[in-house]
TORKOL-4160 file (C-alpha; in steps of 0.2 Angstrom, whole numbers, padded with zeros to 4 digits, m for minus):
417
<pt num="1" X="m0115" Y="m0174" Z="0042"/>
<pt num="2" X="m0109" Y="m0179" Z="0025"/>
<pt num="3" X="m0110" Y="m0198" Z="0030"/>
<pt num="4" X="m0129" Y="m0195" Z="0035"/>
<pt num="5" X="m0132" Y="m0187" Z="0018"/>
<pt num="6" X="m0124" Y="m0202" Z="0009"/>
<pt num="7" X="m0135" Y="m0214" Z="0019"/>
<pt num="8" X="m0151" Y="m0204" Z="0016"/>
<pt num="9" X="m0147" Y="m0203" Z="m0003"/>
<pt num="10" X="m0144" Y="m0221" Z="m0005"/>
<pt num="11" X="m0160" Y="m0225" Z="0004"/>
<pt num="12" X="m0170" Y="m0214" Z="m0007"/>
<pt num="13" X="m0161" Y="m0222" Z="m0023"/>
<pt num="14" X="m0166" Y="m0239" Z="m0016"/>
<pt num="15" X="m0184" Y="m0234" Z="m0013"/>
<pt num="16" X="m0185" Y="m0226" Z="m0031"/>
<pt num="17" X="m0177" Y="m0242" Z="m0039"/>
<pt num="18" X="m0189" Y="m0253" Z="m0030"/>
<pt num="19" X="m0205" Y="m0244" Z="m0035"/>
<pt num="20" X="m0198" Y="m0242" Z="m0053"/>
<pt num="21" X="m0194" Y="m0261" Z="m0054"/>
<pt num="22" X="m0212" Y="m0265" Z="m0049"/>
<pt num="23" X="m0219" Y="m0252" Z="m0062"/>
<pt num="24" X="m0208" Y="m0259" Z="m0076"/>
<pt num="25" X="m0212" Y="m0278" Z="m0071"/>
<pt num="26" X="m0230" Y="m0275" Z="m0073"/>
<pt num="27" X="m0228" Y="m0269" Z="m0091"/>
<pt num="28" X="m0210" Y="m0269" Z="m0098"/>
<pt num="29" X="m0216" Y="m0262" Z="m0115"/>
<pt num="30" X="m0213" Y="m0269" Z="m0132"/>
<pt num="31" X="m0201" Y="m0263" Z="m0146"/>
<pt num="32" X="m0202" Y="m0270" Z="m0164"/>
<pt num="33" X="m0189" Y="m0265" Z="m0177"/>
<pt num="34" X="m0191" Y="m0272" Z="m0195"/>
<pt num="35" X="m0178" Y="m0267" Z="m0207"/>
<pt num="36" X="m0175" Y="m0276" Z="m0224"/>
<pt num="37" X="m0183" Y="m0292" Z="m0220"/>
<pt num="38" X="m0175" Y="m0292" Z="m0203"/>
<pt num="39" X="m0186" Y="m0291" Z="m0187"/>
<pt num="40" X="m0180" Y="m0288" Z="m0170"/>
<pt num="41" X="m0191" Y="m0289" Z="m0155"/>
<pt num="42" X="m0187" Y="m0283" Z="m0137"/>
<pt num="43" X="m0194" Y="m0275" Z="m0122"/>
<pt num="44" X="m0192" Y="m0256" Z="m0119"/>
<pt num="45" X="m0180" Y="m0259" Z="m0104"/>
<pt num="46" X="m0169" Y="m0270" Z="m0116"/>
<pt num="47" X="m0169" Y="m0256" Z="m0129"/>
<pt num="48" X="m0164" Y="m0243" Z="m0117"/>
<pt num="49" X="m0149" Y="m0254" Z="m0110"/>
<pt num="50" X="m0143" Y="m0257" Z="m0128"/>
<pt num="51" X="m0144" Y="m0238" Z="m0132"/>
<pt num="52" X="m0134" Y="m0234" Z="m0117"/>
<pt num="53" X="m0121" Y="m0248" Z="m0121"/>
<pt num="54" X="m0120" Y="m0241" Z="m0139"/>
<pt num="55" X="m0117" Y="m0223" Z="m0133"/>
<pt num="56" X="m0104" Y="m0229" Z="m0121"/>
<pt num="57" X="m0095" Y="m0239" Z="m0135"/>
<pt num="58" X="m0095" Y="m0224" Z="m0147"/>
<pt num="59" X="m0089" Y="m0212" Z="m0133"/>
<pt num="60" X="m0075" Y="m0224" Z="m0129"/>
<pt num="61" X="m0070" Y="m0225" Z="m0148"/>
<pt num="62" X="m0070" Y="m0206" Z="m0149"/>
<pt num="63" X="m0059" Y="m0204" Z="m0134"/>
<pt num="64" X="m0047" Y="m0217" Z="m0140"/>
<pt num="65" X="m0046" Y="m0208" Z="m0157"/>
<pt num="66" X="m0043" Y="m0191" Z="m0149"/>
<pt num="67" X="m0031" Y="m0197" Z="m0136"/>
<pt num="68" X="m0015" Y="m0194" Z="m0146"/>
<pt num="69" X="m0020" Y="m0176" Z="m0150"/>
<pt num="70" X="m0025" Y="m0173" Z="m0131"/>
<pt num="71" X="m0009" Y="m0180" Z="m0126"/>
<pt num="72" X="0000" Y="m0167" Z="m0136"/>
<pt num="73" X="m0012" Y="m0153" Z="m0130"/>
<pt num="74" X="m0009" Y="m0159" Z="m0112"/>
<pt num="75" X="0010" Y="m0158" Z="m0114"/>
<pt num="76" X="0009" Y="m0141" Z="m0122"/>
<pt num="77" X="m0002" Y="m0135" Z="m0107"/>
<pt num="78" X="0011" Y="m0143" Z="m0095"/>
<pt num="79" X="0026" Y="m0134" Z="m0103"/>
<pt num="80" X="0017" Y="m0118" Z="m0104"/>
<pt num="81" X="0012" Y="m0118" Z="m0085"/>
<pt num="82" X="0030" Y="m0123" Z="m0081"/>
<pt num="83" X="0037" Y="m0109" Z="m0092"/>
<pt num="84" X="0025" Y="m0097" Z="m0083"/>
<pt num="85" X="0031" Y="m0103" Z="m0066"/>
<pt num="86" X="0049" Y="m0102" Z="m0071"/>
<pt num="87" X="0047" Y="m0085" Z="m0079"/>
<pt num="88" X="0039" Y="m0078" Z="m0063"/>
<pt num="89" X="0052" Y="m0085" Z="m0052"/>
<pt num="90" X="0066" Y="m0077" Z="m0063"/>
<pt num="91" X="0056" Y="m0061" Z="m0063"/>
<pt num="92" X="0056" Y="m0061" Z="m0044"/>
<pt num="93" X="0075" Y="m0066" Z="m0043"/>
<pt num="94" X="0080" Y="m0052" Z="m0055"/>
<pt num="95" X="0084" Y="m0062" Z="m0070"/>
<pt num="96" X="0074" Y="m0051" Z="m0081"/>
<pt num="97" X="0080" Y="m0057" Z="m0098"/>
<pt num="98" X="0077" Y="m0075" Z="m0094"/>
<pt num="99" X="0060" Y="m0071" Z="m0087"/>
<pt num="100" X="0055" Y="m0062" Z="m0102"/>
<pt num="101" X="0060" Y="m0076" Z="m0113"/>
<pt num="102" X="0051" Y="m0089" Z="m0103"/>
<pt num="103" X="0035" Y="m0079" Z="m0101"/>
<pt num="104" X="0034" Y="m0075" Z="m0120"/>
<pt num="105" X="0035" Y="m0094" Z="m0123"/>
<pt num="106" X="0022" Y="m0097" Z="m0110"/>
<pt num="107" X="0010" Y="m0085" Z="m0118"/>
<pt num="108" X="0009" Y="m0096" Z="m0133"/>
<pt num="109" X="m0004" Y="m0106" Z="m0124"/>
<pt num="110" X="m0021" Y="m0098" Z="m0123"/>
<pt num="111" X="m0026" Y="m0102" Z="m0105"/>
<pt num="112" X="m0011" Y="m0092" Z="m0098"/>
<pt num="113" X="m0008" Y="m0080" Z="m0112"/>
<pt num="114" X="m0014" Y="m0065" Z="m0103"/>
<pt num="115" X="m0005" Y="m0067" Z="m0086"/>
<pt num="116" X="0011" Y="m0072" Z="m0096"/>
<pt num="117" X="0011" Y="m0057" Z="m0107"/>
<pt num="118" X="0008" Y="m0045" Z="m0092"/>
<pt num="119" X="0023" Y="m0052" Z="m0083"/>
<pt num="120" X="0033" Y="m0052" Z="m0099"/>
<pt num="121" X="0030" Y="m0033" Z="m0101"/>
<pt num="122" X="0035" Y="m0030" Z="m0083"/>
<pt num="123" X="0051" Y="m0041" Z="m0086"/>
<pt num="124" X="0055" Y="m0031" Z="m0102"/>
<pt num="125" X="0053" Y="m0014" Z="m0093"/>
<pt num="126" X="0064" Y="m0020" Z="m0079"/>
<pt num="127" X="0077" Y="m0025" Z="m0091"/>
<pt num="128" X="0077" Y="m0008" Z="m0099"/>
<pt num="129" X="0067" Y="m0013" Z="m0115"/>
<pt num="130" X="0053" Y="0000" Z="m0114"/>
<pt num="131" X="0048" Y="m0001" Z="m0132"/>
<pt num="132" X="0047" Y="m0020" Z="m0131"/>
<pt num="133" X="0037" Y="m0018" Z="m0115"/>
<pt num="134" X="0024" Y="m0007" Z="m0123"/>
<pt num="135" X="0023" Y="m0019" Z="m0138"/>
<pt num="136" X="0020" Y="m0034" Z="m0126"/>
<pt num="137" X="0007" Y="m0023" Z="m0117"/>
<pt num="138" X="m0002" Y="m0020" Z="m0133"/>
<pt num="139" X="m0004" Y="m0039" Z="m0135"/>
<pt num="140" X="m0009" Y="m0041" Z="m0117"/>
<pt num="141" X="m0023" Y="m0028" Z="m0119"/>
<pt num="142" X="m0032" Y="m0040" Z="m0131"/>
<pt num="143" X="m0033" Y="m0054" Z="m0117"/>
<pt num="144" X="m0034" Y="m0044" Z="m0101"/>
<pt num="145" X="m0037" Y="m0026" Z="m0105"/>
<pt num="146" X="m0040" Y="m0019" Z="m0088"/>
<pt num="147" X="m0025" Y="m0026" Z="m0080"/>
<pt num="148" X="m0014" Y="m0021" Z="m0095"/>
<pt num="149" X="m0021" Y="m0003" Z="m0093"/>
<pt num="150" X="m0015" Y="m0003" Z="m0075"/>
<pt num="151" X="0002" Y="m0010" Z="m0079"/>
<pt num="152" X="0004" Y="0002" Z="m0093"/>
<pt num="153" X="0000" Y="0017" Z="m0081"/>
<pt num="154" X="0012" Y="0010" Z="m0069"/>
<pt num="155" X="0026" Y="0009" Z="m0082"/>
<pt num="156" X="0022" Y="0027" Z="m0087"/>
<pt num="157" X="0023" Y="0033" Z="m0070"/>
<pt num="158" X="0040" Y="0025" Z="m0067"/>
<pt num="159" X="0047" Y="0034" Z="m0083"/>
<pt num="160" X="0041" Y="0051" Z="m0076"/>
<pt num="161" X="0026" Y="0051" Z="m0087"/>
<pt num="162" X="0014" Y="0053" Z="m0072"/>
<pt num="163" X="0002" Y="0065" Z="m0081"/>
<pt num="164" X="m0001" Y="0053" Z="m0095"/>
<pt num="165" X="m0003" Y="0038" Z="m0083"/>
<pt num="166" X="m0017" Y="0048" Z="m0074"/>
<pt num="167" X="m0025" Y="0053" Z="m0090"/>
<pt num="168" X="m0025" Y="0034" Z="m0096"/>
<pt num="169" X="m0034" Y="0029" Z="m0080"/>
<pt num="170" X="m0046" Y="0044" Z="m0079"/>
<pt num="171" X="m0060" Y="0037" Z="m0089"/>
<pt num="172" X="m0062" Y="0022" Z="m0078"/>
<pt num="173" X="m0059" Y="0033" Z="m0062"/>
<pt num="174" X="m0074" Y="0044" Z="m0068"/>
<pt num="175" X="m0085" Y="0029" Z="m0070"/>
<pt num="176" X="m0079" Y="0021" Z="m0054"/>
<pt num="177" X="m0074" Y="0005" Z="m0063"/>
<pt num="178" X="m0055" Y="0004" Z="m0058"/>
<pt num="179" X="m0048" Y="m0011" Z="m0049"/>
<pt num="180" X="m0040" Y="m0009" Z="m0032"/>
<pt num="181" X="m0023" Y="m0008" Z="m0041"/>
<pt num="182" X="m0030" Y="0004" Z="m0053"/>
<pt num="183" X="m0035" Y="0016" Z="m0039"/>
<pt num="184" X="m0018" Y="0015" Z="m0031"/>
<pt num="185" X="m0010" Y="0019" Z="m0048"/>
<pt num="186" X="m0022" Y="0033" Z="m0051"/>
<pt num="187" X="m0018" Y="0040" Z="m0034"/>
<pt num="188" X="0001" Y="0039" Z="m0036"/>
<pt num="189" X="0000" Y="0046" Z="m0053"/>
<pt num="190" X="m0011" Y="0060" Z="m0048"/>
<pt num="191" X="0001" Y="0064" Z="m0033"/>
<pt num="192" X="0016" Y="0064" Z="m0045"/>
<pt num="193" X="0008" Y="0075" Z="m0058"/>
<pt num="194" X="0003" Y="0088" Z="m0045"/>
<pt num="195" X="m0016" Y="0084" Z="m0044"/>
<pt num="196" X="m0019" Y="0078" Z="m0026"/>
<pt num="197" X="m0038" Y="0082" Z="m0028"/>
<pt num="198" X="m0039" Y="0068" Z="m0040"/>
<pt num="199" X="m0030" Y="0057" Z="m0029"/>
<pt num="200" X="m0042" Y="0060" Z="m0015"/>
<pt num="201" X="m0055" Y="0051" Z="m0026"/>
<pt num="202" X="m0046" Y="0035" Z="m0024"/>
<pt num="203" X="m0047" Y="0034" Z="m0005"/>
<pt num="204" X="m0065" Y="0029" Z="m0003"/>
<pt num="205" X="m0065" Y="0015" Z="m0015"/>
<pt num="206" X="m0049" Y="0008" Z="m0008"/>
<pt num="207" X="m0056" Y="0009" Z="0010"/>
<pt num="208" X="m0071" Y="0000" Z="0005"/>
<pt num="209" X="m0061" Y="m0014" Z="m0005"/>
<pt num="210" X="m0049" Y="m0017" Z="0010"/>
<pt num="211" X="m0037" Y="m0024" Z="m0003"/>
<pt num="212" X="m0023" Y="m0013" Z="0001"/>
<pt num="213" X="m0020" Y="m0017" Z="0019"/>
<pt num="214" X="m0021" Y="m0006" Z="0034"/>
<pt num="215" X="m0003" Y="0000" Z="0035"/>
<pt num="216" X="m0002" Y="0003" Z="0016"/>
<pt num="217" X="m0019" Y="0012" Z="0015"/>
<pt num="218" X="m0014" Y="0023" Z="0030"/>
<pt num="219" X="0002" Y="0028" Z="0022"/>
<pt num="220" X="m0007" Y="0032" Z="0006"/>
<pt num="221" X="m0021" Y="0041" Z="0014"/>
<pt num="222" X="m0008" Y="0052" Z="0024"/>
<pt num="223" X="0002" Y="0057" Z="0009"/>
<pt num="224" X="m0014" Y="0061" Z="m0001"/>
<pt num="225" X="m0022" Y="0071" Z="0012"/>
<pt num="226" X="m0006" Y="0080" Z="0016"/>
<pt num="227" X="m0003" Y="0084" Z="m0002"/>
<pt num="228" X="m0021" Y="0090" Z="m0005"/>
<pt num="229" X="m0019" Y="0102" Z="0010"/>
<pt num="230" X="m0002" Y="0109" Z="0005"/>
<pt num="231" X="m0009" Y="0112" Z="m0013"/>
<pt num="232" X="m0022" Y="0125" Z="m0006"/>
<pt num="233" X="m0020" Y="0142" Z="m0014"/>
<pt num="234" X="m0025" Y="0153" Z="0001"/>
<pt num="235" X="m0032" Y="0153" Z="0019"/>
<pt num="236" X="m0050" Y="0153" Z="0014"/>
<pt num="237" X="m0048" Y="0137" Z="0003"/>
<pt num="238" X="m0038" Y="0129" Z="0017"/>
<pt num="239" X="m0052" Y="0132" Z="0030"/>
<pt num="240" X="m0065" Y="0126" Z="0018"/>
<pt num="241" X="m0055" Y="0110" Z="0014"/>
<pt num="242" X="m0051" Y="0107" Z="0032"/>
<pt num="243" X="m0069" Y="0108" Z="0037"/>
<pt num="244" X="m0074" Y="0096" Z="0023"/>
<pt num="245" X="m0062" Y="0082" Z="0028"/>
<pt num="246" X="m0069" Y="0067" Z="0037"/>
<pt num="247" X="m0065" Y="0067" Z="0056"/>
<pt num="248" X="m0053" Y="0052" Z="0054"/>
<pt num="249" X="m0043" Y="0062" Z="0041"/>
<pt num="250" X="m0042" Y="0077" Z="0051"/>
<pt num="251" X="m0034" Y="0067" Z="0065"/>
<pt num="252" X="m0020" Y="0060" Z="0054"/>
<pt num="253" X="m0003" Y="0067" Z="0061"/>
<pt num="254" X="0003" Y="0070" Z="0044"/>
<pt num="255" X="m0012" Y="0080" Z="0039"/>
<pt num="256" X="m0012" Y="0090" Z="0055"/>
<pt num="257" X="0006" Y="0094" Z="0052"/>
<pt num="258" X="0002" Y="0099" Z="0034"/>
<pt num="259" X="m0012" Y="0110" Z="0040"/>
<pt num="260" X="m0002" Y="0118" Z="0053"/>
<pt num="261" X="0012" Y="0123" Z="0041"/>
<pt num="262" X="m0001" Y="0129" Z="0028"/>
<pt num="263" X="m0010" Y="0139" Z="0041"/>
<pt num="264" X="0006" Y="0148" Z="0047"/>
<pt num="265" X="0010" Y="0152" Z="0029"/>
<pt num="266" X="m0007" Y="0160" Z="0027"/>
<pt num="267" X="m0006" Y="0169" Z="0044"/>
<pt num="268" X="m0018" Y="0158" Z="0053"/>
<pt num="269" X="m0006" Y="0153" Z="0067"/>
<pt num="270" X="m0019" Y="0152" Z="0081"/>
<pt num="271" X="m0029" Y="0139" Z="0072"/>
<pt num="272" X="m0013" Y="0129" Z="0068"/>
<pt num="273" X="m0008" Y="0130" Z="0087"/>
<pt num="274" X="m0025" Y="0124" Z="0092"/>
<pt num="275" X="m0025" Y="0109" Z="0080"/>
<pt num="276" X="m0008" Y="0104" Z="0086"/>
<pt num="277" X="m0012" Y="0105" Z="0104"/>
<pt num="278" X="m0028" Y="0095" Z="0102"/>
<pt num="279" X="m0019" Y="0082" Z="0092"/>
<pt num="280" X="m0005" Y="0080" Z="0105"/>
<pt num="281" X="m0018" Y="0078" Z="0119"/>
<pt num="282" X="m0025" Y="0064" Z="0110"/>
<pt num="283" X="m0009" Y="0056" Z="0104"/>
<pt num="284" X="0009" Y="0061" Z="0106"/>
<pt num="285" X="0018" Y="0064" Z="0090"/>
<pt num="286" X="0037" Y="0070" Z="0089"/>
<pt num="287" X="0034" Y="0077" Z="0071"/>
<pt num="288" X="0020" Y="0088" Z="0077"/>
<pt num="289" X="0030" Y="0094" Z="0092"/>
<pt num="290" X="0044" Y="0099" Z="0080"/>
<pt num="291" X="0031" Y="0109" Z="0070"/>
<pt num="292" X="0025" Y="0117" Z="0086"/>
<pt num="293" X="0042" Y="0123" Z="0090"/>
<pt num="294" X="0045" Y="0130" Z="0073"/>
<pt num="295" X="0029" Y="0141" Z="0072"/>
<pt num="296" X="0029" Y="0159" Z="0071"/>
<pt num="297" X="0032" Y="0172" Z="0085"/>
<pt num="298" X="0013" Y="0173" Z="0090"/>
<pt num="299" X="0011" Y="0168" Z="0108"/>
<pt num="300" X="0028" Y="0162" Z="0109"/>
<pt num="301" X="0031" Y="0163" Z="0128"/>
<pt num="302" X="0014" Y="0154" Z="0131"/>
<pt num="303" X="0019" Y="0140" Z="0119"/>
<pt num="304" X="0036" Y="0139" Z="0128"/>
<pt num="305" X="0028" Y="0136" Z="0145"/>
<pt num="306" X="0016" Y="0123" Z="0138"/>
<pt num="307" X="0030" Y="0114" Z="0129"/>
<pt num="308" X="0040" Y="0114" Z="0145"/>
<pt num="309" X="0026" Y="0106" Z="0154"/>
<pt num="310" X="0026" Y="0092" Z="0142"/>
<pt num="311" X="0044" Y="0087" Z="0146"/>
<pt num="312" X="0037" Y="0081" Z="0163"/>
<pt num="313" X="0027" Y="0067" Z="0154"/>
<pt num="314" X="0039" Y="0065" Z="0139"/>
<pt num="315" X="0057" Y="0067" Z="0147"/>
<pt num="316" X="0065" Y="0056" Z="0134"/>
<pt num="317" X="0058" Y="0065" Z="0118"/>
<pt num="318" X="0073" Y="0073" Z="0109"/>
<pt num="319" X="0061" Y="0082" Z="0097"/>
<pt num="320" X="0052" Y="0090" Z="0111"/>
<pt num="321" X="0069" Y="0095" Z="0120"/>
<pt num="322" X="0075" Y="0102" Z="0103"/>
<pt num="323" X="0058" Y="0112" Z="0100"/>
<pt num="324" X="0059" Y="0119" Z="0118"/>
<pt num="325" X="0077" Y="0124" Z="0115"/>
<pt num="326" X="0073" Y="0132" Z="0098"/>
<pt num="327" X="0059" Y="0142" Z="0106"/>
<pt num="328" X="0071" Y="0148" Z="0120"/>
<pt num="329" X="0083" Y="0153" Z="0107"/>
<pt num="330" X="0070" Y="0164" Z="0098"/>
<pt num="331" X="0067" Y="0173" Z="0115"/>
<pt num="332" X="0086" Y="0175" Z="0117"/>
<pt num="333" X="0086" Y="0164" Z="0133"/>
<pt num="334" X="0103" Y="0157" Z="0129"/>
<pt num="335" X="0107" Y="0149" Z="0146"/>
<pt num="336" X="0090" Y="0141" Z="0147"/>
<pt num="337" X="0091" Y="0134" Z="0129"/>
<pt num="338" X="0108" Y="0126" Z="0131"/>
<pt num="339" X="0103" Y="0112" Z="0143"/>
<pt num="340" X="0088" Y="0107" Z="0133"/>
<pt num="341" X="0098" Y="0106" Z="0117"/>
<pt num="342" X="0113" Y="0097" Z="0125"/>
<pt num="343" X="0101" Y="0084" Z="0132"/>
<pt num="344" X="0093" Y="0082" Z="0115"/>
<pt num="345" X="0110" Y="0079" Z="0107"/>
<pt num="346" X="0114" Y="0066" Z="0120"/>
<pt num="347" X="0098" Y="0057" Z="0117"/>
<pt num="348" X="0096" Y="0058" Z="0099"/>
<pt num="349" X="0107" Y="0070" Z="0088"/>
<pt num="350" X="0099" Y="0080" Z="0075"/>
<pt num="351" X="0103" Y="0094" Z="0063"/>
<pt num="352" X="0090" Y="0105" Z="0071"/>
<pt num="353" X="0097" Y="0103" Z="0088"/>
<pt num="354" X="0115" Y="0107" Z="0082"/>
<pt num="355" X="0109" Y="0122" Z="0072"/>
<pt num="356" X="0100" Y="0129" Z="0087"/>
<pt num="357" X="0115" Y="0126" Z="0099"/>
<pt num="358" X="0125" Y="0135" Z="0086"/>
<pt num="359" X="0113" Y="0150" Z="0088"/>
<pt num="360" X="0115" Y="0149" Z="0106"/>
<pt num="361" X="0134" Y="0150" Z="0105"/>
<pt num="362" X="0132" Y="0164" Z="0093"/>
<pt num="363" X="0121" Y="0173" Z="0104"/>
<pt num="364" X="0133" Y="0171" Z="0118"/>
<pt num="365" X="0147" Y="0178" Z="0107"/>
<pt num="366" X="0156" Y="0162" Z="0105"/>
<pt num="367" X="0158" Y="0162" Z="0086"/>
<pt num="368" X="0171" Y="0148" Z="0085"/>
<pt num="369" X="0159" Y="0136" Z="0095"/>
<pt num="370" X="0145" Y="0141" Z="0084"/>
<pt num="371" X="0154" Y="0137" Z="0068"/>
<pt num="372" X="0158" Y="0120" Z="0075"/>
<pt num="373" X="0139" Y="0117" Z="0079"/>
<pt num="374" X="0135" Y="0122" Z="0061"/>
<pt num="375" X="0148" Y="0111" Z="0054"/>
<pt num="376" X="0141" Y="0096" Z="0064"/>
<pt num="377" X="0124" Y="0100" Z="0058"/>
<pt num="378" X="0130" Y="0099" Z="0040"/>
<pt num="379" X="0140" Y="0083" Z="0044"/>
<pt num="380" X="0125" Y="0075" Z="0052"/>
<pt num="381" X="0115" Y="0079" Z="0037"/>
<pt num="382" X="0128" Y="0071" Z="0025"/>
<pt num="383" X="0129" Y="0056" Z="0036"/>
<pt num="384" X="0147" Y="0060" Z="0042"/>
<pt num="385" X="0154" Y="0059" Z="0059"/>
<pt num="386" X="0151" Y="0074" Z="0070"/>
<pt num="387" X="0164" Y="0083" Z="0081"/>
<pt num="388" X="0161" Y="0083" Z="0100"/>
<pt num="389" X="0163" Y="0101" Z="0107"/>
<pt num="390" X="0176" Y="0104" Z="0120"/>
<pt num="391" X="0163" Y="0110" Z="0133"/>
<pt num="392" X="0153" Y="0094" Z="0131"/>
<pt num="393" X="0168" Y="0083" Z="0131"/>
<pt num="394" X="0174" Y="0090" Z="0147"/>
<pt num="395" X="0158" Y="0086" Z="0156"/>
<pt num="396" X="0148" Y="0071" Z="0153"/>
<pt num="397" X="0129" Y="0074" Z="0152"/>
<pt num="398" X="0120" Y="0062" Z="0163"/>
<pt num="399" X="0105" Y="0055" Z="0154"/>
<pt num="400" X="0102" Y="0040" Z="0164"/>
<pt num="401" X="0087" Y="0047" Z="0173"/>
<pt num="402" X="0079" Y="0054" Z="0157"/>
<pt num="403" X="0084" Y="0039" Z="0147"/>
<pt num="404" X="0075" Y="0026" Z="0158"/>
<pt num="405" X="0060" Y="0037" Z="0165"/>
<pt num="406" X="0045" Y="0033" Z="0154"/>
<pt num="407" X="0027" Y="0039" Z="0158"/>
<pt num="408" X="0011" Y="0035" Z="0151"/>
<pt num="409" X="m0002" Y="0047" Z="0143"/>
<pt num="410" X="m0008" Y="0051" Z="0161"/>
<pt num="411" X="0009" Y="0056" Z="0167"/>
<pt num="412" X="0011" Y="0040" Z="0178"/>
<pt num="413" X="0029" Y="0034" Z="0178"/>
<pt num="414" X="0032" Y="0016" Z="0171"/>
<pt num="415" X="0045" Y="0004" Z="0178"/>
<pt num="416" X="0059" Y="0001" Z="0167"/>
<pt num="417" X="0060" Y="m0017" Z="0160"/>
């Protein structure tokens, strides 16, 4: 396609040149210059050619005179860019003092002054020189004010000054003029300062920009929505907030978990149960199952039967087994709870399972075994090695069937790979 454009362009130029030549050949014009007794006569075409030659000669002389100065400027620009590159590499590699020195040197050249000062401020902060970082940001704000403001808010948040960071970005947030990084910092600062409602304002601009990436945005959205739900002061506010949230946010597992916990706190256990059960029908979530098992005593036996039915489709889920075991403990079904909890510990040990098994042994009047279970729960929480119980040591729990049997969302078994 480009070749045809060149060919057509050359043909047009040739046609125009031909017509222009015939037009000039008929009447080339006449130029007379008389200066101090000297007379010069020429055609208009010759005069135009001489003017072009004179202009080219003058331009060449000017370029020749400026060349030494341009060579110095080019060398300065090359050194500044090289120092900027070296400083950024040093910053990434953790050589913060060297990075700050190179970046400050690079900032002497105007074209890279703003980015170099921003990176130098980051290097100074990482080097523990907060005062110098602030001074550098003051200089950077003259070159790149918006980026410097975002970086200043980030440094404030890192030094436990989240409230000041949110206040710094609030004017631009109110006008909707924050950059994507600014919205992220405003959300993080608002969360850290206990103002999740303000953080909610960042979600829509970030969603529209798409600059954060799907995974990072989903994580931020889940944290913001969950924090907003957990900050509701009473049941009426919780119900109003939940009804106002978009459908996509009401389907976030973290948001449903936060809503269920708040609803139980405000005495709305039935609403919490309905939300969790609906969510588990759409998508399985071990975290929601754990919350389901830790809910209040309302409708406990029915919840136990429903959870036991889920084991048929999720036989390998340690969180489900633990939740069922804990519900059995609350109904004092010690003999029924023990197999669930032992299977859960054989598949994936957890502090909740050890605590519930301790409650089982305590209910069966075996305080020594209960104490061992509680010690194992504390040890697991600390990351220490747990102690195998004599009863579990004497008989090996067979988890081969439950470990390889996997079913899809419709309950159809899948073949093991």
